[in-house]
FIFITOR-133153 format. One line per 8 residues: number of its first residue (from 1); their letters; for each residue x, y, z of C-alpha. Coordinates in nm, 2 decimals, padded with zeros to 4 digits. Layout:
% FIFITOR-133153
NUM	a	X Y Z  ...
This chain:
% FIFITOR-133153
1	msavrnki	09.23 10.50 09.09  09.00 10.69 09.31  08.63 10.61 09.35  08.36 10.81 09.20  08.15 10.99 09.47  07.79 10.96 09.43  07.46 10.99 09.67  07.39 10.61 09.71
9	sgseyrrv	07.30 10.55 10.07  07.45 10.25 10.26  07.10 10.13 10.32  06.98 10.15 09.97  07.28 09.99 09.83  07.25 09.70 10.08  06.86 09.66 09.98  06.95 09.65 09.61
17	lghlptgv	07.25 09.42 09.64  07.04 09.21 09.86  06.86 09.08 09.55  07.18 08.89 09.47  07.16 08.56 09.65  07.48 08.47 09.80  07.61 08.14 09.96  07.69 08.15 10.33
25	tvltaflp	08.00 08.05 10.47  08.22 08.05 10.78  08.59 08.11 10.77  08.79 07.93 11.04  09.17 07.92 11.13  09.37 07.84 11.42  09.51 08.11 11.65  09.87 08.06 11.75
33	daaptgma	09.78 07.87 12.08  09.58 07.64 11.85  09.26 07.77 11.97  08.98 07.78 11.68  08.85 08.11 11.55  08.60 08.18 11.29  08.36 08.43 11.13  08.06 08.44 10.89
41	ansvtsvs	08.12 08.55 10.55  07.90 08.58 10.24  08.14 08.79 10.03  08.33 08.47 09.89  08.37 08.39 09.53  08.58 08.21 09.28  08.85 08.41 09.10  09.08 08.18 08.91
49	ldppmilv	09.09 07.81 08.79  09.44 07.79 08.72  09.57 07.83 08.99  09.26 07.79 09.20  09.19 08.12 09.39  08.90 08.29 09.57  08.83 08.62 09.70  08.68 08.70 10.03
57	cpakastt	08.59 09.04 10.17  08.60 09.09 10.53  08.51 09.42 10.70  08.78 09.64 10.82  08.58 09.67 11.15  08.61 09.27 11.19  08.78 09.18 11.51  08.82 08.83 11.39
65	wpsireag	09.00 08.87 11.04  09.31 09.00 11.21  09.36 08.67 11.36  09.30 08.47 11.06  09.52 08.71 10.86  09.80 08.63 11.13  09.74 08.25 11.07  09.80 08.30 10.69
73	qfcvnfma	09.56 08.02 10.61  09.21 07.93 10.67  08.91 07.69 10.60  08.62 07.80 10.40  08.31 07.60 10.53  07.99 07.62 10.32  07.70 07.61 10.51  07.41 07.36 10.49
81	shhadlsv	07.07 07.47 10.47  06.99 07.41 10.83  07.28 07.63 10.95  07.10 07.96 10.96  07.15 07.99 11.36  07.52 07.89 11.32  07.56 08.15 11.06  07.41 08.41 11.30
89	rfaqrnvd	07.63 08.29 11.58  07.97 08.33 11.39  07.87 08.67 11.30  07.82 08.78 11.66  08.08 08.94 11.88  08.17 08.83 12.23  08.03 08.47 12.20  08.18 08.14 12.20
97	rfagvkwh	08.13 08.06 11.83  08.24 07.70 11.87  08.04 07.61 12.17  07.86 07.27 12.08  07.97 07.28 11.73  08.14 06.96 11.59  08.45 07.00 11.38  08.76 06.84 11.30
105	prpggpal	09.11 06.98 11.24  09.24 07.07 10.88  09.55 07.22 10.80  09.38 07.57 10.74  09.15 07.56 11.02  08.86 07.39 11.18  08.64 07.20 10.93  08.27 07.20 11.05
113	ddaiawlq	08.14 06.85 11.04  07.80 06.94 10.90  07.92 07.18 10.62  07.86 07.08 10.26  08.19 07.17 10.13  08.54 07.28 10.23  08.83 07.47 10.10  09.16 07.50 10.26
121	cqiydehd	09.32 07.84 10.16  09.64 08.01 10.18  09.63 08.41 10.17  09.80 08.52 09.86  09.73 08.90 09.86  09.52 09.18 10.03  09.37 09.51 09.86  09.20 09.79 10.03
129	agdhtvvi	08.84 09.86 09.91  08.64 10.11 10.11  08.53 09.97 10.43  08.63 09.62 10.33  08.94 09.43 10.25  08.97 09.21 09.92  09.17 08.90 10.01  09.28 08.68 09.74
137	aevieiea	09.36 08.34 09.86  09.51 08.02 09.69  09.31 07.72 09.73  09.51 07.43 09.84  09.27 07.14 09.92  08.90 07.08 09.85  08.63 06.86 09.96  08.25 06.85 09.92
145	spegaplv	07.97 06.63 10.08  07.79 06.40 09.83  07.46 06.52 10.00  07.32 06.83 10.14  07.15 07.18 10.04  07.32 07.50 10.06  07.24 07.79 10.30  07.15 08.09 10.08
153	ffkgkygt	07.11 08.46 10.17  06.87 08.66 09.98  06.69 09.01 10.05  06.81 08.99 10.41  06.67 08.64 10.48  06.81 08.27 10.50  06.69 08.02 10.26  06.76 07.73 10.04
161	fs	06.68 07.56 09.72  06.68 07.20 09.59
């Protein structure tokens, strides 16, 4: 199926879709040498209850996604309301994203200690989608903190709600 070509600019598309609040997550995994790797992601959503599956949409230009793909599994860390700076750090290139960040190992990757929920995922399938890749992952383990407010991205800004 080919995409319909239209004249919507990338900046206008981003502006309008910015009106849809999204949760903020960090995907983490372990490299073959057991070093942690991770990236910010807000294109994460539930796909299926049975079996439990999610999708994530990393940019094809991502320099981190190939390492996570190679690991074959990852941890989705749901960011808490006070994690805006951490989200920005995990979106940057050429920085030590884990410097000063407390985490503990999980089978899929590092679980950030201050996150409000964690999903352990196994990559199931990938699909080409323009300048991104749609990744379907099976959720293997779940956990959520009994407290905490989520970090939300809306109209280009971070916020939260209670």
